C-alpha positions as CSV (number, residue, x, y, z in Angstrom):
1,M,-6.6,-4.6,24.1
2,F,-9.3,-4.7,21.3
3,L,-9.6,-0.8,21.2
4,E,-5.6,-0.3,21.1
5,A,-5.2,-3.0,18.7
6,L,-8.0,-1.3,16.6
7,G,-6.2,2.1,16.9
8,W,-3.0,0.6,15.7
9,L,-4.8,-1.1,12.9
10,L,-6.3,2.3,11.5
11,L,-3.0,3.8,12.0
12,L,-1.1,1.3,9.8
13,L,-3.8,1.6,7.3
14,F,-3.5,5.5,7.3
15,I,0.2,5.3,6.8
16,G,0.0,2.5,4.1
17,V,-2.5,4.5,1.9
18,I,-0.6,7.7,2.3
19,T,2.7,6.5,1.4
20,P,3.7,6.0,-1.9
21,G,3.2,2.6,-3.8
22,P,1.9,0.9,-6.7
23,N,-1.8,1.0,-5.8
24,N,-2.2,4.7,-5.1
25,I,0.4,6.2,-7.7
26,T,-1.4,4.0,-10.4
27,C,-4.9,5.3,-9.2
28,T,-3.4,9.0,-9.4
29,V,-2.0,8.6,-12.8
30,H,-4.6,6.3,-14.6
31,S,-7.2,9.0,-13.2
32,A,-5.4,11.7,-14.6
33,L,-4.8,10.2,-17.9
34,H,-8.2,8.4,-18.6
35,G,-10.4,10.3,-16.1
36,P,-11.9,9.3,-12.7
37,K,-14.7,7.0,-13.9
38,S,-12.0,4.8,-15.6
39,N,-10.8,3.7,-12.0
40,I,-14.1,2.2,-10.8
41,S,-13.3,-1.5,-12.3
42,L,-9.6,-1.1,-11.5
43,I,-10.4,-0.4,-7.8
44,G,-13.0,-3.1,-8.0
45,G,-10.1,-5.6,-9.0
46,M,-7.7,-4.0,-6.3
47,A,-10.3,-4.8,-3.6
48,V,-10.3,-8.5,-4.4
49,G,-6.7,-8.6,-4.7
50,F,-6.7,-6.8,-1.1
51,F,-8.9,-9.6,0.2
52,I,-6.9,-12.6,-1.2
53,V,-3.2,-11.2,0.0
54,Q,-4.6,-10.1,3.8
55,F,-6.1,-13.7,3.8
56,V,-3.1,-15.5,2.9
57,C,-0.9,-13.2,5.3
58,G,-3.5,-14.0,7.9
59,L,-3.2,-17.5,7.6
60,T,0.4,-17.5,7.4
61,V,0.6,-15.4,10.8
62,H,-1.9,-17.9,12.1
63,Y,-0.1,-21.0,11.5
64,F,3.4,-19.6,12.0
65,S,2.9,-17.5,14.8
66,N,5.4,-19.7,16.8
67,E,7.9,-19.6,14.2
68,S,9.9,-16.2,15.3
69,Q,12.9,-17.0,12.6
70,I,10.1,-16.8,9.8
71,A,8.7,-13.6,10.9
72,D,12.1,-12.0,11.4
73,I,13.1,-12.8,8.0
74,L,10.0,-11.5,6.6
75,N,10.4,-8.5,8.7
76,I,14.1,-7.9,7.2
77,V,12.9,-8.5,3.7
78,G,10.1,-6.0,4.1
79,L,12.2,-3.6,5.3
80,L,15.0,-3.8,2.6
81,F,12.0,-3.8,0.1
82,L,10.4,-0.6,1.6
83,T,13.9,1.2,1.8
84,I,14.7,0.3,-1.9
85,L,11.4,1.4,-2.8
86,G,11.8,4.8,-0.9
87,L,15.0,5.5,-2.5
88,G,13.6,4.5,-5.8
89,V,10.8,7.1,-5.3
90,I,13.2,9.8,-4.5
91,A,15.2,9.1,-7.3
92,L,12.5,9.0,-9.9
93,G,11.4,12.5,-8.5
94,W,14.9,14.0,-9.5
95,S,15.0,12.3,-13.0
96,E,13.3,13.4,-16.1
97,R,11.3,10.1,-16.4
98,V,8.6,11.1,-13.8
99,L,7.3,13.6,-16.4
100,Q,6.7,10.9,-18.8
101,L,4.8,8.6,-16.2
102,P,1.2,9.4,-17.8
103,E,2.5,8.4,-21.5
104,T,3.4,4.9,-19.9
105,I,0.1,4.0,-18.2
106,P,-2.7,2.3,-20.5
107,R,-6.2,1.8,-19.8
108,L,-6.3,-0.6,-16.9
109,G,-9.4,-3.0,-15.7
110,P,-10.0,-5.3,-13.0
111,K,-7.9,-7.9,-13.8
112,T,-4.9,-5.5,-13.6
113,G,-6.2,-4.4,-10.2
114,V,-6.1,-8.0,-8.8
115,G,-3.0,-9.1,-10.6
116,M,-1.0,-5.9,-9.3
117,Q,-1.4,-7.2,-5.3
118,F,0.4,-10.3,-5.9
119,V,3.8,-8.3,-6.9
120,N,3.3,-5.5,-4.5
121,G,5.7,-5.9,-2.0
122,K,4.8,-2.8,0.0
123,E,1.3,-4.2,0.4
124,W,2.6,-7.8,1.5
125,F,4.9,-6.1,4.0
126,M,2.3,-4.0,5.3
127,V,-0.6,-6.7,5.7
128,F,1.8,-9.1,7.2
129,T,2.9,-6.3,9.6
130,V,-0.9,-5.8,10.5
131,M,-1.8,-9.5,10.9
132,S,1.2,-10.0,13.0
133,T,0.5,-7.0,15.1
134,V,-3.2,-7.3,15.6
135,L,-4.4,-10.6,14.8
136,E,-4.6,-12.3,18.1
137,D,-6.5,-9.2,19.7
138,F,-8.9,-9.6,16.9
139,G,-9.9,-13.2,17.8
140,G,-7.1,-15.0,15.9
141,G,-7.9,-17.6,13.3
142,I,-10.2,-17.1,10.3
143,P,-12.8,-15.0,12.2
144,G,-10.0,-12.6,13.3
145,I,-8.7,-12.5,9.6
146,L,-12.2,-11.7,8.3
147,L,-12.7,-9.0,11.2
148,V,-9.4,-7.2,10.2
149,T,-10.3,-7.2,6.6
150,A,-13.8,-5.7,7.4
151,F,-11.8,-2.9,8.3
152,T,-8.6,-2.6,6.4
153,I,-10.4,-3.5,2.8
154,P,-13.1,-0.4,3.1
155,G,-10.5,1.9,4.1
156,A,-8.2,1.0,1.4
157,V,-11.1,1.1,-1.2
158,I,-11.8,4.6,0.1
159,A,-8.4,5.8,0.0
160,M,-7.9,4.6,-3.5
161,F,-11.1,7.0,-4.4
162,F,-9.4,9.6,-2.9
163,W,-6.4,9.4,-4.8
164,T,-8.4,9.0,-7.8
165,Y,-10.2,12.4,-7.0
166,F,-6.9,14.0,-6.7
167,G,-5.0,12.4,-9.5
168,G,-5.8,15.2,-12.0
169,K,-4.6,18.0,-9.6
170,I,-1.7,16.1,-8.6
171,Q,-0.9,15.2,-11.9
172,S,-1.4,18.6,-13.5
173,K,1.6,19.8,-11.2
174,F,3.9,17.3,-12.7
175,E,5.3,20.2,-15.4
176,H,6.8,21.9,-12.2
177,K,10.0,20.0,-11.6
178,K,10.7,21.9,-8.0
179,F,7.4,20.4,-6.8
180,V,7.9,17.0,-8.2
181,R,11.2,16.9,-6.5
182,N,10.2,18.1,-3.2
183,T,7.1,15.9,-3.1
184,F,9.0,12.8,-4.2
185,T,11.6,13.3,-2.0
186,L,9.4,13.9,1.1
187,L,7.1,10.6,0.1
188,G,10.2,8.6,-0.1
189,F,11.8,9.5,3.2
190,L,8.3,8.8,4.7
191,L,8.1,5.4,2.9
192,I,11.7,4.4,4.5
193,A,10.8,5.9,8.0
194,T,7.8,3.7,7.8
195,G,9.7,0.9,6.9
196,F,12.0,1.2,10.1
197,A,8.7,2.2,12.3
198,L,7.0,-1.3,11.5
199,S,10.0,-3.1,11.7
200,F,10.5,-1.9,15.2
201,K,6.9,-2.6,16.1
202,A,7.0,-6.1,14.5
């Protein structure tokens, strides 16, 4: 059961870091605008925020595991959020505003990295889904939460550096409207599909 849970955990982590969201979009654009080195402190702050969010979600799942109504409500809210976010990504790709993204991102530091996680609805939904799906197989309680985070946080940090590295290359193609529209449309639909897949799994 542990290996099966680990496989599902890694799959969810992969889906979370390749679908569009505040963290990877910010790392991509911030790197393109201020250079890859500017993201080091930002990602450090994100890592701290990752841990806090995952610990809170883990404790919530642990203490309310028998309250199916709460899980159902959070599941519905998360699905609606990801659907709205996906539609927003698609709409952004077809608007002229996407070409102005680099101009709207100031130089960011660790405090921003931490603070972003508390308003990142996608992350809360993904982490809650992960915890509610695999926490018991990882031992449950605080030890289980720490074990889950031992896999997810390094993976998320590595992914943010990946988005940082490719930020310049991705951003350099923003001048091609067709590329932008196709990319954002694909990512938007992928995000919506992810929401439905996680909802059915949960």
